[in-house]
C-alpha positions in Angstrom: -122.4 -127.7 84.3 -120.4 -126.1 87.3 -120.4 -128.0 90.6 -122.8 -126.5 93.1 -121.2 -124.9 96.2 -122.6 -125.8 99.7 -122.2 -124.1 103.0 -120.4 -126.0 105.8 -122.8 -128.6 107.2 -124.9 -128.7 104.0 -125.0 -130.8 100.9 -124.9 -134.5 100.1 -122.3 -136.8 101.5 -119.4 -137.5 99.3 -116.5 -140.0 99.7 -113.0 -138.6 100.2 -109.8 -140.1 101.2 -108.0 -138.7 104.3 -105.1 -139.8 106.4 -105.6 -140.0 110.1 -103.2 -141.1 112.9 -103.8 -144.6 114.1 -104.5 -143.5 117.6 -107.3 -141.1 116.4 -108.8 -143.8 114.3 -108.9 -146.2 117.3 -110.4 -143.5 119.6 -113.2 -142.7 117.2 -114.0 -146.3 116.6 -114.1 -146.9 120.3 -116.6 -144.1 120.7 -118.9 -144.6 117.8 -118.1 -147.9 116.1 -117.3 -148.4 112.5 -120.8 -147.3 111.3 -120.6 -143.9 113.0 -117.1 -143.1 112.0 -117.9 -140.8 109.0 -120.6 -138.9 110.9 -118.2 -138.3 113.8 -115.4 -137.0 111.6 -117.8 -134.9 109.6 -119.1 -133.3 112.8 -115.6 -132.7 114.0 -114.7 -131.0 110.7 -117.8 -128.8 110.9 -116.9 -127.7 114.4 -113.4 -126.9 113.4 -114.7 -124.8 110.5 -117.0 -122.9 112.9 -114.1 -122.3 115.2 -111.9 -121.0 112.4 -114.7 -118.7 111.1 -115.3 -117.4 114.7 -111.6 -116.8 115.2 -111.4 -114.9 111.8 -114.4 -112.8 112.9 -112.9 -112.0 116.2 -109.6 -111.0 114.6 -111.4 -108.8 112.1 -113.4 -107.2 115.0 -110.3 -106.7 117.0 -108.5 -105.1 114.1 -111.4 -102.6 113.5 -112.0 -101.9 117.2 -109.0 -102.8 119.4 -109.6 -103.5 123.0 -107.7 -101.1 125.2 -104.8 -102.6 127.1 -106.3 -101.4 130.5 -109.4 -103.5 129.8 -107.2 -106.5 128.8 -105.3 -106.2 132.0 -108.5 -105.9 134.1 -109.9 -109.0 132.4 -106.7 -111.0 133.0 -106.7 -110.0 136.7 -110.3 -111.0 137.1 -109.6 -114.4 135.4 -106.6 -114.9 137.8 -108.8 -114.1 140.8 -111.5 -116.5 139.7 -109.0 -119.2 138.8 -107.4 -119.0 142.2 -110.7 -119.0 144.2 -111.0 -122.4 145.8 -114.8 -122.1 146.2 -115.0 -121.9 142.4 -113.1 -125.1 141.8 -113.6 -128.9 142.1 -111.1 -131.7 141.6 -112.7 -132.5 138.2 -112.8 -128.9 137.0 -114.8 -125.7 137.2 -118.3 -125.4 138.6 -120.6 -122.5 139.0 -120.3 -120.6 142.3 -123.1 -121.5 144.6 -124.6 -118.5 146.4 -125.4 -118.6 150.0 
């Protein structure tokens, strides 16, 4: 009987052996403890798969309908303006601009 295929995030849990860097192992254990380790890694893998699929979809869309260079330049300039606007920044990162 062939093995059933599941979509990312679906299906029963199964044991696998993976190698992780010691620093990553320590960081995960500090966040979730030993009992939450597998769930944390599983969620991280699922997020990465979602990001990969999104990137692939964006690349396919870009290939079929390229964004004109003038629009890319305009978007880059708007980003630079927002990034350099002190009223849109905090020491700890970005925040929404407060009107008024």
